[in-house]
N, C-alpha and C positions, 0 to 999 in steps of 0.2 A: 504804907499804912492805910491805903484805901481798901484793898482786898488782901487776903492772905497770900503771901509770896508763893506758897506751894500751889495754890489755885491758879495763880498767874502763870507759873512755870508749866503747869499741865496744859493750859491753853496755848502757850507759845510752842509747846512740843507737838501740837497738832499738824504743823507743817513738815515734821520729820517724815521722810519717805517710808521709813520702816513701819510707821504707824498705819499707813495706808494698806500695807501688806498684812499686818497682824490684827488691826482693830476694825477699820472700815475704809473701803476704797473711796468713799465720798468725804472722808474726814477733812480734807483741805477745803472742800466746798463749804462744809459746816463752819469751819474756822473763818472763812471769808464772809459768810452770811452774818456771823455774830460780831464781826470786828467793829462796826460802828457803835454797837451797844457797849462793847468793852471800852472803846475809846471814850465814850460819853461818861462811863462810870469812873474811869481813871482820871479824866480831865485832860485838857490840853497841856498842862504842865508836866504830865507824865507820858506824853506822846513818844518820847524817846524809848520807852519800854516796848512800844509796838511798831516802831518805824521799820526795823529790819524784817519783822514778820510780814508787814504789809508789802514791802518790796518783794519779798519772796513769793507771796501769793500773787502779786501782779505779774510775775514772770513765770508762773506755774505753767506746765506743759498742757494741762487740761483747760480747754477753752471755757468750760462751765465755771471754773474757779475765777477766771479773769472776767467773765460775763457778770458774775455775782458782784464783784468789786465795781465794775463799770456802772451797774445800776444804783449803787449806793455812794459813789464818790462825791456827789453833791451834798449828801447828808453829812459825810465826814468833813467836808469843807466848812460847813456851818459850825461843827464842833471844834475844829482846829483854829479857825480864824484866818484872816487874810495872809499874814506873814508865813505861817506854816503851810498854808495852802499853796502859796506861790513857790515856796522852796521845795516842798516834798510831794505835793499832789499834782501840780501842773505837769511835771515830767511824766508821771504815770498816766495822766489824762491824755497827753500827747501820744503816748504809746498805744493807748486804746483806740485813738482816732485812726491808726494805721492797721488795726487788728482785723480779725474776721468780722463779717457782718453781724454774726451772733453776738459779738462783743461790742461792736460799734453802735448797735442799736441801743445799748444801755446808756452810753453817753449822749446819744442823739435825743432820747426821750426826755432827758433832763438837761439839755444843752443850755437853755435859758437859766435854769436854776443854778448851774455852775458858773456860767460866765458873768452873771450879775454880781457874784461875790468877788470878782477880780477887779483890780484897778483899771481905769479906762485905757491906759497905754497897753497893758497886757491883753485886755479884752479885744482891742482893735487888731491884734496880731492874728486872731482867728478869722477875721474877715476874709483873709486870703485862702483859708482852708475850707470854707463853707461849700464852695463849688465841688469839692471832692465827694461830698455826700450824695451827689447825683450819680456817682459811679458805684455800683455794687457788684458783689461776686456773682449774683444771679440777677439778670435784668428783669426777671419776672417778679422780683421782690418789690412790688408796687407799694406795699405798706411802709417801706423804708422812705420812699419819696413823699408819701402822704404825711408821715411824721415830720419830715423836714419842713414841709409847708406849714404845718401847725406850729413848729418851733420858730420859724421865721416871723410869724405873726407876733409872737411874744418878744422876739428880738428887736422889733421895730422901736421899742421903748428904750433900748440900750444904746442906740447909735444915732449919730447926727444925720441930718437931711442929706448931706453930701455922701456919707458912708452908705446910706440906704440906696441912694441913686446909683452910686458907682459899683457897689458890690451885691446888694440884695436884689436890685431890679433885674439884672440879667438872669439870676436864678429863678425869680418869680415868673418871668416870661417863658423860660424853659419848661417850668412845671405846668404852665397854662396850656402847653402843647403836648402834654403827656398822653400816652396811648390809653391810659386807664382813667375812666370818667371820675372815679372817686378822688383821684389825685387832682384832676382839673378843677373840681368843684371847690376843694379847699384852697386851691391856688387863686380862684376868682376872689374869694374872700381876702386872701393875702394882698392881691393887687388893690382891691378896694380900700383896705386899711392903709396900704402904702400911699395911695393918693391922698387920703385924709391926713395922714401924718405929714406929708410934704406940703399940703395946703396950709396946715397950721404952723409951718416953720416960718422963720423970719423973712426968708426970701422966697419969692414965687417962681423963680427961674426953673427950679427942679420939677415942680408940679406941671408947669406948662410944657416942658420938654417931655415929661412922662406922658401927658395926655396926647401930645402930638405923635409920640411913638405908638401909643395904643391905637390911634386912628390909622396910622400908616400900616402897622403890622397886622391888625385884626379887622378894623372897620372897612378898609379898602382892600382886604385880602381877596385874591381871585378865587379862593375856595370858600364854599358856603360855610364850612366848619369854622373857618377863621372869623367870618362875619358873625356867626352864631356866638362865638366866644366873646366878641365885643359886647353883644347884647346881654349875655349872662353876667359879664363883669359889671356892666351898668346896673343890672338888676339887683346884684348883691348889695344889700343895705342901702339901696337907692343912691348909687354913687354920685349922681349929679346933684342930688339934694344937698350933699356935703359941700358941694362947690358953689351952687347957685341958689340954693333954697334959703 
């Protein structure tokens, strides 16, 4: 009773392989692009009408179709709410994390937007997988790592001091030593924000350990580039003003 049944049937039929041969080879991509809007129109109470179509699109052989869904899965999660997201979208999201880089970048660009919608226990499960974003199909794809650094800055607000120290810190240090300067500069900001976040936590142990590691790994590095990294990290947003100012 929200939209005419005939119109909905026409939309759902866009995933039919025969339509790609007779109507438009890109029809499945168009279907994927429109799905969040259709879901919003129908409302979460009618998600069952779209669920099978969504799963069909999520497993489509064309990576462009899966990429389209990956870029919009965070928007769909807002529409569906936490329960439907946990049950129906999280499995699809997990599949995209293991997909081609062209698909993975879609979930990476909105990683914070999606994870913030999950319950804390489910959100913590992804801490173990963040390291995998450092590995790409093409090592020259530095923009992938730059986006990871940007997302980690946002993720600092979603996790505890211990989680930041145990899981995000090693990734941040790895990005600080990246071969591409654009990645390193974003990573300096990441480390600076990380120090600030740990300093404001209830316990000072983590920030002291982090500062000691920064000194050992970069300030006392036998290579000039490492010592320069330490200076740049201190320079970003006046790191030591956060601590002692």
